[in-house]
C-alpha positions as CSV (number, residue, x, y, z in Angstrom):
1,M,165.5,-24.8,232.3
2,Y,163.9,-23.0,231.0
3,K,160.3,-24.1,229.1
4,I,158.9,-22.2,226.1
5,F,154.5,-23.0,225.2
6,L,153.5,-23.1,221.3
7,I,150.8,-21.6,220.4
8,E,150.7,-22.7,216.7
9,D,148.4,-24.5,214.6
10,D,150.9,-25.2,211.7
11,E,152.1,-28.3,212.0
12,A,155.5,-27.2,209.7
13,I,155.5,-24.4,211.4
14,A,155.3,-25.8,214.8
15,G,157.7,-27.9,214.2
16,A,160.5,-26.3,212.5
17,L,159.8,-23.5,216.2
18,L,159.7,-26.9,218.0
19,A,163.3,-28.8,215.8
20,R,165.1,-25.6,216.4
21,L,164.3,-24.5,220.0
22,T,165.1,-27.7,221.4
23,A,168.4,-27.5,219.4
24,W,169.0,-24.6,221.9
25,G,168.6,-26.6,225.1
26,W,165.5,-24.9,226.0
27,E,162.2,-27.3,227.0
28,A,159.0,-26.7,224.3
29,R,156.3,-28.2,224.4
30,K,153.6,-27.2,221.5
31,A,149.4,-27.0,222.6
32,R,147.9,-30.2,221.6
33,D,144.1,-29.8,221.7
34,F,142.8,-25.8,220.7
35,T,140.3,-26.4,223.2
36,R,142.0,-26.7,226.0
37,V,145.2,-24.2,225.9
38,L,144.9,-22.9,228.9
39,E,144.4,-26.5,230.9
40,E,147.9,-26.9,228.6
41,L,149.9,-24.1,229.6
42,R,148.8,-23.9,233.3
43,E,149.7,-28.0,233.2
44,F,153.7,-27.3,231.8
45,E,154.6,-23.1,233.5
46,P,156.0,-21.5,230.7
47,H,158.3,-18.6,231.2
48,L,157.4,-17.3,227.7
49,V,154.9,-17.9,224.8
50,L,154.7,-17.3,221.4
51,L,150.7,-17.5,219.6
52,D,150.1,-17.7,216.4
53,I,147.0,-15.2,216.3
54,G,145.4,-17.6,213.6
55,L,144.3,-20.6,215.4
56,P,140.9,-23.3,215.1
57,F,137.5,-22.4,218.0
58,R,140.2,-19.5,218.3
59,N,141.9,-16.9,217.8
60,G,145.0,-15.3,219.9
61,Y,144.2,-12.4,220.9
62,H,141.9,-14.0,222.7
63,W,144.4,-16.8,224.1
64,C,145.9,-13.4,225.2
65,T,143.6,-12.3,227.1
66,E,142.3,-15.6,228.8
67,I,146.0,-15.8,229.6
68,R,146.3,-12.4,231.1
69,R,143.5,-13.1,233.2
70,F,145.7,-15.4,235.5
71,S,149.7,-15.2,234.6
72,Q,152.0,-12.2,233.2
73,V,153.8,-15.2,231.4
74,P,155.6,-12.5,228.1
75,V,154.0,-13.8,225.0
76,I,155.3,-13.0,221.8
77,F,152.9,-13.1,218.8
78,L,154.0,-15.2,215.5
79,S,152.0,-13.8,212.4
80,S,152.8,-13.5,208.7
81,A,150.3,-10.6,208.8
82,S,152.0,-7.3,209.4
83,D,149.3,-4.6,209.1
84,N,149.7,-2.6,211.5
85,M,146.1,-3.8,213.3
86,N,147.4,-6.7,213.8
87,I,149.6,-4.6,216.4
88,V,148.4,-2.7,217.4
89,M,145.2,-5.6,218.9
90,A,148.4,-7.9,219.8
91,M,150.0,-5.0,221.8
92,S,146.6,-3.8,223.3
93,M,145.9,-7.8,224.9
94,G,149.3,-8.1,226.7
95,G,151.5,-9.5,224.2
96,G,154.4,-8.1,221.7
């Protein structure tokens, strides 16, 4: 079974995504502590990361950079911001 790790601070969005992902048969988990994102990710060992840009404490770009230090897991950024700079930043950090 594929495992998906969700890093999203909006509870409504996270709840909806988790409900859909599990309904489709994937094992999905949400980051619970935004100061321990890397520890939770390493513990879960996901096949895919869904990552919001705007997060408490550190933004998604920071977390993507940190993830890339030890993993090549695919990272897909989730954001309502669709301007070109956010797209360029997401891709340059190793996400898509």
